[in-house]
C-alpha positions as CSV (number, residue, x, y, z in Angstrom):
1,X,12.4,-14.4,12.9
2,X,9.5,-16.7,13.1
3,X,7.5,-17.3,9.9
4,X,4.0,-17.1,11.2
5,X,1.0,-15.9,9.4
6,X,1.5,-12.3,10.5
7,X,5.0,-12.2,9.2
8,X,4.0,-13.8,5.9
9,X,1.2,-11.3,5.4
10,X,3.7,-8.5,6.3
11,X,6.2,-9.7,3.8
12,X,3.6,-10.0,1.0
13,X,2.4,-6.5,1.9
14,X,5.9,-5.1,1.7
15,X,6.4,-6.9,-1.7
16,X,3.2,-5.3,-3.1
17,X,4.5,-1.8,-2.0
18,X,7.9,-2.5,-3.7
19,X,6.0,-3.5,-6.9
20,X,3.9,-0.2,-6.7
21,X,7.3,1.8,-6.4
22,X,8.8,-0.1,-9.3
23,X,5.7,0.5,-11.4
24,X,5.8,4.2,-10.6
25,X,9.4,4.4,-11.9
26,X,9.1,2.1,-14.9
27,X,5.6,2.8,-16.4
28,X,5.5,5.0,-19.4
29,X,1.9,6.0,-18.5
30,X,0.9,5.5,-14.8
31,X,-2.5,4.2,-13.8
32,X,-3.1,6.1,-10.5
33,X,-5.8,3.8,-9.5
34,X,-3.6,0.8,-9.7
35,X,-0.7,2.5,-8.1
36,X,-2.7,3.8,-5.0
37,X,-4.6,0.6,-4.7
38,X,-1.3,-1.4,-4.5
39,X,0.0,1.0,-1.9
40,X,-3.2,0.8,0.1
41,X,-3.4,-3.0,0.1
42,X,0.3,-3.3,0.9
43,X,0.2,-0.8,3.8
44,X,-3.0,-2.5,5.3
45,X,-1.3,-5.9,5.1
46,X,1.9,-4.6,6.7
47,X,-0.1,-2.7,9.3
48,X,-2.0,-5.9,10.1
49,X,1.3,-7.7,10.5
50,X,2.5,-4.9,12.9
51,X,-0.6,-5.3,15.0
52,X,0.7,-8.9,15.9
53,X,4.4,-8.0,16.1
54,X,4.0,-4.4,17.4
55,X,6.4,-1.6,16.4
56,X,4.9,1.9,16.9
57,X,7.1,3.8,14.5
58,X,6.5,1.3,11.7
59,X,2.7,1.3,12.4
60,X,2.5,5.0,12.4
61,X,4.2,5.0,9.0
62,X,1.8,2.5,7.6
63,X,-1.2,4.4,8.9
64,X,0.1,7.6,7.1
65,X,1.0,5.6,4.0
66,X,-2.5,4.1,3.9
67,X,-4.2,7.3,4.5
68,X,-2.2,8.9,1.6
69,X,-2.9,6.1,-0.7
70,X,-6.7,6.1,0.2
71,X,-6.8,9.9,-0.6
72,X,-4.9,9.2,-3.8
73,X,-7.3,6.3,-4.7
74,X,-10.3,8.3,-4.1
75,X,-9.0,11.3,-6.1
76,X,-8.0,9.0,-9.1
77,X,-11.4,7.3,-9.1
78,X,-13.3,10.7,-9.0
79,X,-11.1,12.0,-11.8
80,X,-11.8,8.8,-13.8
81,X,-15.5,9.1,-13.3
82,X,-15.5,12.7,-14.5
83,X,-13.7,11.9,-17.6
84,X,-16.0,9.1,-18.8
């Protein structure tokens, strides 16, 4: 594997998604905005990496992952706005 910028960005994106997963399992009270934002950022970074080092199956997964994270983020932000 070549450690070019695309791979470094992809690895950072993967790490962010792992942090989000760990957070969802370890947090006593989960902040859904933070959780979905981490997943969205990680998926976008990993998807960007996959645009350089193309893999259709992985790119499709990251697009779906980002869409779900974006939906969850909007839902969490709307719920937060209603409560304040």
